[in-house]
C-alpha beads as a LAMMPS data file, in Angstrom:
LAMMPS data file: protein, C-alpha beads

183 atoms
182 bonds

1 atom types
1 bond types

-500.0 500.0 xlo xhi
-500.0 500.0 ylo yhi
-500.0 500.0 zlo zhi

Masses

1 110.0

Atoms # bond

1 1 1 -64.456 485.951 17.634
2 1 1 -67.206 488.462 18.214
3 1 1 -67.573 491.189 15.657
4 1 1 -70.377 493.256 14.198
5 1 1 -68.847 493.236 10.723
6 1 1 -69.160 490.346 8.343
7 1 1 -65.893 488.456 8.080
8 1 1 -64.449 488.025 4.613
9 1 1 -63.595 484.679 3.007
10 1 1 -61.494 485.094 -0.116
11 1 1 -61.136 482.337 -2.684
12 1 1 -58.190 482.535 -5.058
13 1 1 -57.221 480.344 -7.971
14 1 1 -53.822 478.888 -8.589
15 1 1 -52.968 478.837 -12.279
16 1 1 -54.935 476.250 -14.237
17 1 1 -58.256 476.193 -12.348
18 1 1 -61.386 477.064 -14.340
19 1 1 -62.676 480.438 -13.057
20 1 1 -66.271 479.138 -13.402
21 1 1 -65.747 477.335 -10.096
22 1 1 -65.649 480.746 -8.374
23 1 1 -69.127 481.520 -9.652
24 1 1 -70.456 478.264 -8.245
25 1 1 -68.803 478.912 -4.878
26 1 1 -70.044 482.513 -4.771
27 1 1 -73.596 481.204 -5.219
28 1 1 -73.312 478.526 -2.502
29 1 1 -70.828 479.596 0.201
30 1 1 -73.040 482.414 1.573
31 1 1 -75.789 479.928 2.450
32 1 1 -73.319 477.854 4.501
33 1 1 -71.478 480.748 6.158
34 1 1 -74.166 483.296 6.996
35 1 1 -71.832 485.624 8.916
36 1 1 -69.305 485.891 6.114
37 1 1 -68.921 487.742 2.856
38 1 1 -67.504 485.766 -0.053
39 1 1 -64.794 487.615 -1.976
40 1 1 -63.547 486.094 -5.230
41 1 1 -59.903 487.100 -5.677
42 1 1 -59.454 488.304 -9.243
43 1 1 -55.883 487.227 -9.785
44 1 1 -54.434 483.810 -10.392
45 1 1 -51.580 482.788 -8.139
46 1 1 -48.609 481.445 -10.134
47 1 1 -47.283 478.013 -9.207
48 1 1 -43.856 478.309 -10.833
49 1 1 -42.161 478.473 -7.433
50 1 1 -43.907 475.345 -6.149
51 1 1 -41.990 472.270 -7.232
52 1 1 -43.220 468.676 -7.221
53 1 1 -41.947 466.634 -4.272
54 1 1 -42.864 463.129 -5.414
55 1 1 -44.237 461.571 -8.597
56 1 1 -46.023 464.679 -9.824
57 1 1 -47.565 465.440 -6.435
58 1 1 -47.113 468.708 -4.627
59 1 1 -46.663 469.379 -0.926
60 1 1 -49.876 471.067 0.250
61 1 1 -48.049 473.238 2.797
62 1 1 -46.228 475.059 -0.028
63 1 1 -49.514 476.670 -1.111
64 1 1 -50.328 478.256 2.234
65 1 1 -47.721 481.052 2.358
66 1 1 -48.694 482.601 -1.016
67 1 1 -52.273 482.556 0.258
68 1 1 -51.207 484.428 3.390
69 1 1 -49.910 487.190 1.098
70 1 1 -53.327 487.310 -0.617
71 1 1 -55.079 487.396 2.764
72 1 1 -53.048 490.384 3.927
73 1 1 -53.181 492.291 0.633
74 1 1 -56.941 491.835 0.191
75 1 1 -57.695 492.394 3.909
76 1 1 -59.410 489.036 4.210
77 1 1 -60.190 487.080 7.346
78 1 1 -59.693 483.732 5.591
79 1 1 -58.034 482.893 2.266
80 1 1 -58.675 479.644 0.419
81 1 1 -56.799 478.648 -2.714
82 1 1 -57.937 476.179 -5.342
83 1 1 -55.480 474.189 -7.407
84 1 1 -55.799 471.459 -10.009
85 1 1 -52.519 469.922 -8.814
86 1 1 -52.487 466.681 -6.817
87 1 1 -51.528 467.405 -3.181
88 1 1 -50.077 465.394 -0.321
89 1 1 -48.828 465.910 3.206
90 1 1 -46.232 463.919 5.085
91 1 1 -47.725 460.623 6.217
92 1 1 -50.621 460.600 3.720
93 1 1 -50.705 459.492 0.084
94 1 1 -52.866 462.476 -0.871
95 1 1 -55.138 465.135 0.568
96 1 1 -58.205 466.833 -0.852
97 1 1 -57.249 469.928 1.107
98 1 1 -55.263 471.388 3.973
99 1 1 -55.947 474.231 6.395
100 1 1 -53.613 476.213 8.618
101 1 1 -55.693 477.952 11.286
102 1 1 -52.740 480.061 12.468
103 1 1 -52.228 481.523 8.995
104 1 1 -56.004 481.573 8.351
105 1 1 -55.354 479.951 4.967
106 1 1 -56.327 476.711 3.265
107 1 1 -55.803 475.002 -0.065
108 1 1 -58.142 472.594 -1.844
109 1 1 -57.040 470.354 -4.711
110 1 1 -59.501 469.668 -7.493
111 1 1 -57.328 466.846 -8.895
112 1 1 -58.788 463.855 -7.051
113 1 1 -62.231 465.464 -6.771
114 1 1 -62.544 465.324 -10.561
115 1 1 -63.931 462.132 -12.109
116 1 1 -61.473 462.460 -15.020
117 1 1 -58.579 461.841 -12.574
118 1 1 -59.829 458.245 -12.406
119 1 1 -60.352 457.878 -16.160
120 1 1 -64.088 458.480 -15.943
121 1 1 -66.025 461.090 -17.953
122 1 1 -65.988 464.574 -16.402
123 1 1 -68.999 465.506 -14.257
124 1 1 -68.999 469.263 -13.637
125 1 1 -71.940 469.258 -11.197
126 1 1 -70.335 466.551 -9.063
127 1 1 -66.963 468.311 -9.131
128 1 1 -68.545 471.607 -8.037
129 1 1 -70.345 469.961 -5.125
130 1 1 -67.157 468.193 -4.040
131 1 1 -65.152 471.423 -4.196
132 1 1 -67.800 473.211 -2.133
133 1 1 -67.718 470.400 0.431
134 1 1 -63.934 470.521 0.739
135 1 1 -63.799 474.337 0.907
136 1 1 -66.399 474.335 3.705
137 1 1 -64.457 471.564 5.497
138 1 1 -61.173 473.494 5.382
139 1 1 -62.814 476.770 6.452
140 1 1 -64.341 474.826 9.343
141 1 1 -60.821 473.898 10.460
142 1 1 -59.702 477.533 10.244
143 1 1 -62.678 478.453 12.425
144 1 1 -61.515 475.983 15.062
145 1 1 -63.456 472.817 14.294
146 1 1 -61.800 469.428 14.373
147 1 1 -62.949 466.287 12.607
148 1 1 -66.437 465.091 13.459
149 1 1 -67.547 461.495 14.017
150 1 1 -70.811 462.040 12.138
151 1 1 -70.274 460.704 8.574
152 1 1 -72.952 463.137 7.279
153 1 1 -71.190 466.205 8.707
154 1 1 -68.908 468.234 6.453
155 1 1 -66.244 468.019 9.182
156 1 1 -66.030 464.211 8.892
157 1 1 -62.551 463.161 7.693
158 1 1 -62.682 462.015 4.061
159 1 1 -60.544 458.993 3.305
160 1 1 -62.213 458.653 -0.083
161 1 1 -64.512 460.348 -2.565
162 1 1 -67.306 458.186 -1.207
163 1 1 -66.857 459.890 2.185
164 1 1 -66.890 463.331 0.559
165 1 1 -69.994 462.541 -1.471
166 1 1 -71.811 461.076 1.538
167 1 1 -71.158 463.964 3.898
168 1 1 -71.871 466.897 1.609
169 1 1 -71.246 470.568 2.447
170 1 1 -73.338 471.031 5.610
171 1 1 -72.403 471.019 9.306
172 1 1 -74.131 468.677 11.743
173 1 1 -76.020 470.294 14.628
174 1 1 -73.096 469.861 17.037
175 1 1 -70.507 471.447 14.734
176 1 1 -72.949 474.195 13.730
177 1 1 -73.467 475.022 17.417
178 1 1 -69.693 475.224 17.947
179 1 1 -69.436 477.609 14.994
180 1 1 -72.237 479.793 16.335
181 1 1 -70.507 479.991 19.730
182 1 1 -67.348 481.209 18.001
183 1 1 -69.123 483.891 15.971

Bonds

1 1 1 2
2 1 2 3
3 1 3 4
4 1 4 5
5 1 5 6
6 1 6 7
7 1 7 8
8 1 8 9
9 1 9 10
10 1 10 11
11 1 11 12
12 1 12 13
13 1 13 14
14 1 14 15
15 1 15 16
16 1 16 17
17 1 17 18
18 1 18 19
19 1 19 20
20 1 20 21
21 1 21 22
22 1 22 23
23 1 23 24
24 1 24 25
25 1 25 26
26 1 26 27
27 1 27 28
28 1 28 29
29 1 29 30
30 1 30 31
31 1 31 32
32 1 32 33
33 1 33 34
34 1 34 35
35 1 35 36
36 1 36 37
37 1 37 38
38 1 38 39
39 1 39 40
40 1 40 41
41 1 41 42
42 1 42 43
43 1 43 44
44 1 44 45
45 1 45 46
46 1 46 47
47 1 47 48
48 1 48 49
49 1 49 50
50 1 50 51
51 1 51 52
52 1 52 53
53 1 53 54
54 1 54 55
55 1 55 56
56 1 56 57
57 1 57 58
58 1 58 59
59 1 59 60
60 1 60 61
61 1 61 62
62 1 62 63
63 1 63 64
64 1 64 65
65 1 65 66
66 1 66 67
67 1 67 68
68 1 68 69
69 1 69 70
70 1 70 71
71 1 71 72
72 1 72 73
73 1 73 74
74 1 74 75
75 1 75 76
76 1 76 77
77 1 77 78
78 1 78 79
79 1 79 80
80 1 80 81
81 1 81 82
82 1 82 83
83 1 83 84
84 1 84 85
85 1 85 86
86 1 86 87
87 1 87 88
88 1 88 89
89 1 89 90
90 1 90 91
91 1 91 92
92 1 92 93
93 1 93 94
94 1 94 95
95 1 95 96
96 1 96 97
97 1 97 98
98 1 98 99
99 1 99 100
100 1 100 101
101 1 101 102
102 1 102 103
103 1 103 104
104 1 104 105
105 1 105 106
106 1 106 107
107 1 107 108
108 1 108 109
109 1 109 110
110 1 110 111
111 1 111 112
112 1 112 113
113 1 113 114
114 1 114 115
115 1 115 116
116 1 116 117
117 1 117 118
118 1 118 119
119 1 119 120
120 1 120 121
121 1 121 122
122 1 122 123
123 1 123 124
124 1 124 125
125 1 125 126
126 1 126 127
127 1 127 128
128 1 128 129
129 1 129 130
130 1 130 131
131 1 131 132
132 1 132 133
133 1 133 134
134 1 134 135
135 1 135 136
136 1 136 137
137 1 137 138
138 1 138 139
139 1 139 140
140 1 140 141
141 1 141 142
142 1 142 143
143 1 143 144
144 1 144 145
145 1 145 146
146 1 146 147
147 1 147 148
148 1 148 149
149 1 149 150
150 1 150 151
151 1 151 152
152 1 152 153
153 1 153 154
154 1 154 155
155 1 155 156
156 1 156 157
157 1 157 158
158 1 158 159
159 1 159 160
160 1 160 161
161 1 161 162
162 1 162 163
163 1 163 164
164 1 164 165
165 1 165 166
166 1 166 167
167 1 167 168
168 1 168 169
169 1 169 170
170 1 170 171
171 1 171 172
172 1 172 173
173 1 173 174
174 1 174 175
175 1 175 176
176 1 176 177
177 1 177 178
178 1 178 179
179 1 179 180
180 1 180 181
181 1 181 182
182 1 182 183
């Protein structure tokens, strides 16, 4: 995608997510995505129409269509939603996030990224870094990147929080080069 204008990444909250996370993302996303503008979406997206599918978990795909509406209304290039609900997809027990490149939307769940999910004391700084890592990962998928074999690259598939914490929010040189080619 070649364009002289900066593409717009919008981040929206589903009901229940602390809006302070948007401030953290707005301070850190621009350093990862230099050719993008970060647009916090001011409204919360209601989740009343999204029903649990199994044991209090929610199907991640159900969050993508409401985000497509946000993308179109706000004239965004990419829309990412954050939820505090625990997500899954068919074939996996849970997911930290899910992207749909065709819709240009993604959702990231804070549930399992939060230490309190595991009965440990909350750690806001760690949660923020994990959310940033997962948002960057999902946006990478929307931009055409697959999973990377480098465990330090943000595009490495996270099977666990340990994987997420190890990789952090930055692209390896190979994935960064692929992104630059697509800009």
